[in-house]
C-alpha positions in Angstrom: 47.7 130.5 76.5 43.9 130.2 76.5 42.0 132.6 74.4 40.1 135.2 76.6 37.5 137.2 74.6 37.1 140.9 75.3 33.7 142.4 76.2 33.0 143.5 72.6 33.8 140.0 71.2 31.7 138.3 73.9 28.8 140.7 73.1 29.0 140.0 69.4 29.0 136.3 70.1 26.0 136.5 72.3 24.1 138.5 69.7 25.0 136.0 67.0 23.7 133.1 69.2 20.5 135.1 69.9 20.0 135.7 66.2 20.5 132.0 65.5 18.0 131.1 68.2 15.4 133.5 66.9 15.9 132.4 63.4 15.4 128.8 64.4 12.3 129.6 66.4 10.8 131.5 63.5 11.1 128.6 61.0 7.4 127.7 61.0 6.3 124.2 59.9 4.9 123.3 56.5 1.5 121.6 56.3 3.5 118.4 55.8 5.3 119.0 59.0 2.1 119.6 60.9 0.5 116.4 59.5 3.6 114.4 60.5 3.5 115.8 64.0 -0.3 115.3 64.2 -0.8 118.7 65.8 -1.7 122.2 64.4 -0.8 125.1 66.7 -3.6 127.7 66.7 -3.3 131.2 68.0 -6.6 132.4 69.6 -7.7 135.1 72.0 -7.5 134.0 75.6 -10.2 136.0 77.3 -12.7 137.4 74.8 -16.0 135.5 74.8 -17.7 134.5 72.6 -14.8 134.8 70.3 -12.1 132.9 72.2 -11.8 132.2 75.9 -11.1 129.5 78.5 -14.2 128.0 80.1 -14.6 126.9 83.8 -13.1 123.5 83.0 -10.0 125.0 81.5 -11.0 124.2 77.9 -10.6 126.7 75.1 -14.0 127.8 73.9 -15.8 130.3 71.7 -16.5 130.5 67.9 -12.8 130.8 67.1 -12.1 127.7 69.2 -14.8 125.8 67.3 -13.3 127.1 64.1 -9.8 125.9 65.2 -11.0 122.5 66.1 -12.9 122.1 62.8 -9.7 123.2 61.0 -7.7 120.6 62.8 -10.3 118.0 61.9 -10.1 119.1 58.3 -6.3 118.5 58.4 -6.7 115.2 60.2 -4.7 116.4 63.2 -5.2 117.6 66.8 -5.7 121.2 67.7 -3.3 122.8 70.2 -4.4 126.3 71.3 -2.1 129.2 72.3 -4.1 131.9 74.1 -2.9 135.4 72.9 -3.5 139.0 73.9 -4.5 141.4 71.2 -1.1 143.0 70.7 0.9 139.7 70.4 -1.3 137.9 67.9 0.6 138.9 64.8 4.1 138.4 66.4 3.1 134.9 67.5 2.3 134.1 63.9 5.3 135.8 62.2 7.8 134.3 64.7 6.5 130.8 64.2 5.1 130.4 67.7 1.7 129.4 66.1 0.8 127.9 62.7 -2.3 129.9 62.0 -4.5 132.5 63.8 -8.2 132.2 64.5 -8.0 135.1 66.8 -10.7 137.8 66.1 -8.5 139.2 63.4 -10.4 142.0 61.8 -9.4 142.6 58.1 -7.4 145.8 58.0 -5.0 147.0 55.2 -2.2 147.8 57.7 -2.4 144.3 59.1 -2.5 142.8 55.6 1.1 144.1 55.2 2.2 141.7 58.0 -0.1 138.6 57.6 -2.0 136.8 54.9 -5.8 136.8 55.4 -8.1 134.1 54.3 -11.6 134.7 53.1 -13.8 136.1 55.9 -15.7 133.8 58.2 -17.3 136.1 60.7 -18.6 139.7 60.9 -18.1 142.2 63.8 -19.3 145.7 64.5 -17.1 148.3 66.2 -18.8 150.8 68.4 -18.3 153.1 71.4 -20.2 151.7 74.4 -21.1 153.4 77.7 -23.8 153.3 80.4 -27.2 154.6 79.4 -26.8 157.7 81.5 -23.5 158.7 79.8 -24.3 161.5 77.3 -22.4 160.8 74.1 -24.1 161.7 70.9 -21.2 162.6 68.6 -17.4 162.1 68.2 -16.9 165.5 69.9 -18.5 164.3 73.1 -15.8 161.7 73.5 -13.5 164.5 74.6 -15.5 164.9 77.8 -14.7 161.4 79.0 -11.9 158.9 79.6 -12.1 156.2 76.9 -10.7 152.7 77.3 -9.6 150.4 74.4 -7.6 147.1 74.0 -4.1 148.1 72.9 -3.4 147.6 69.2 -7.0 146.5 68.4 -9.4 147.8 65.8 -11.2 149.6 68.6 -7.9 151.4 69.4 -7.6 152.5 65.8 -11.2 153.7 65.5 -11.2 155.6 68.7 -7.8 157.2 68.1 -8.9 158.4 64.7 -12.4 159.6 65.7 -11.9 161.2 69.1 -11.1 164.9 69.3 -7.6 166.0 70.1 -6.8 165.8 73.8 -9.2 163.0 74.5 -7.7 160.8 77.3 -7.5 157.3 75.8 -6.4 154.5 78.1 -5.0 151.3 76.5 -5.4 147.9 78.2 -3.8 144.6 77.3 -7.0 142.9 76.2 -10.8 143.0 75.9 -11.4 141.6 79.4 -9.2 144.3 81.0 -11.0 147.0 79.0 -14.4 145.7 80.1 -13.3 145.6 83.7 -12.0 149.2 83.5 -15.4 150.4 82.5 -17.1 148.3 85.2 -14.7 149.6 87.9 -15.0 153.2 86.8 -11.5 153.7 85.5 -13.0 154.8 82.2 -16.4 156.1 81.3 -16.7 154.5 77.8 -14.9 151.9 75.8 -14.2 151.0 72.1 -16.2 147.8 71.7 -16.9 144.9 69.5 -20.4 143.3 69.0 -20.4 141.5 72.3 -19.3 144.1 74.9 -22.8 145.2 75.8 -23.8 141.6 76.5 -20.8 141.1 78.8 -21.2 144.4 80.5 -24.9 144.1 81.2 -24.4 140.6 82.5 -22.1 142.1 85.2 -24.1 145.4 85.9 -27.5 145.3 84.3 -28.7 148.3 86.3 -26.4 150.6 84.2 -27.9 149.7 80.9 -24.7 149.7 78.8 -25.4 150.5 75.1 -23.7 151.5 71.9 -23.4 155.3 71.7 -21.5 155.7 68.4 -21.1 153.3 65.5 -17.8 153.3 63.7 -17.5 150.4 61.2 -18.6 146.9 60.3 -15.6 144.6 59.9 -14.9 141.0 58.9 -12.6 138.5 60.5 -10.4 136.0 58.7 -7.9 133.3 59.5 -4.3 134.5 59.2 -1.3 132.7 57.9 2.2 134.0 57.1 2.8 136.3 54.1 3.7 134.5 50.9 2.8 131.0 52.2 0.5 129.9 49.4 -0.1 126.4 50.7 -1.3 127.5 54.1 -3.5 130.2 52.6 -5.1 127.9 50.0 -5.8 125.3 52.7 -7.4 127.9 55.0 -9.6 129.1 52.1 -10.6 125.6 51.1 -11.5 124.9 54.7 -13.7 128.0 55.0 -15.4 127.2 51.7 -16.2 123.8 52.9 -17.7 124.8 56.3 -19.8 127.5 54.5 -21.2 124.9 52.1 -21.7 122.0 54.6 -23.6 124.0 57.2 -20.9 123.8 59.9 -20.3 127.6 59.9 -24.1 128.1 60.2 -24.1 125.9 63.3 -21.2 127.9 64.9 -23.1 131.1 64.2 -26.3 129.8 65.7 -24.4 128.6 68.8 -22.3 131.7 69.4 -23.8 134.7 67.5 -27.5 133.7 67.8 -27.8 134.8 64.2 -27.7 133.5 60.6 -24.4 133.6 58.7 -24.2 137.0 57.0 -23.4 137.6 53.3 -19.7 138.1 53.2 -18.0 140.5 50.7 -16.1 139.1 47.8 -13.3 141.6 48.5 -12.1 144.0 51.2 -10.1 147.1 50.0 -6.4 146.6 50.8 -6.9 143.1 52.1 -6.2 140.3 49.6 -7.7 136.9 50.5 -5.2 135.0 48.5 -1.4 135.0 48.1 -0.6 137.5 45.3 
């Protein structure tokens, strides 16, 4: 007589197979594996210029793309980019979908519990941006408007913590969708990084979009998996090299139109090395 599993047994078997599949997928490659393959898989934002985006020819571009390509050159391999939304950057790394993140990853203590940061390589300011005619002079004024933020971003955290109770906060999948929400009138202000005003004013210069409130200055680092000392040390050596050889300065001049800032030696709650 052939064995016929019951529903519970079948369900248990399927769950076991799924667990095996997930475990297999999450086994990320070592640096040696990457060098043997000749490809490093880099997580990057997909639609957030000038950080990371796809240009008109379909090529990944932006300061993070330049960083990723320079890192691949440093390893002696090719760069393969995986465009990511804000909310799935960390899961893409922790499940082994990508080897490393150059993905506008602001250094935050809560994130440092899930990923290992490198030394910082770029600075970013988080503000509230709205049209010139929108009257916002204090945190309390945010309660009068609908505020847009990219879901799970630093802007989301800052607005959520700073806005008065009852403020309507709408969360979008990424920076591009948040910017479009402001341009289309779905929201009246947005939690923004340094380059939102530039993008907004390019689309509707007559509205004079500007920062209304300043929340914090942040630093971005490359991210590798927790506890992986080899990847972390390699990322830090790479960043030290491009700081010393002028390559980072050229990226800053190209994308930020500014000199490289002085980076802090430490960020509270965010170790730059594997402990």
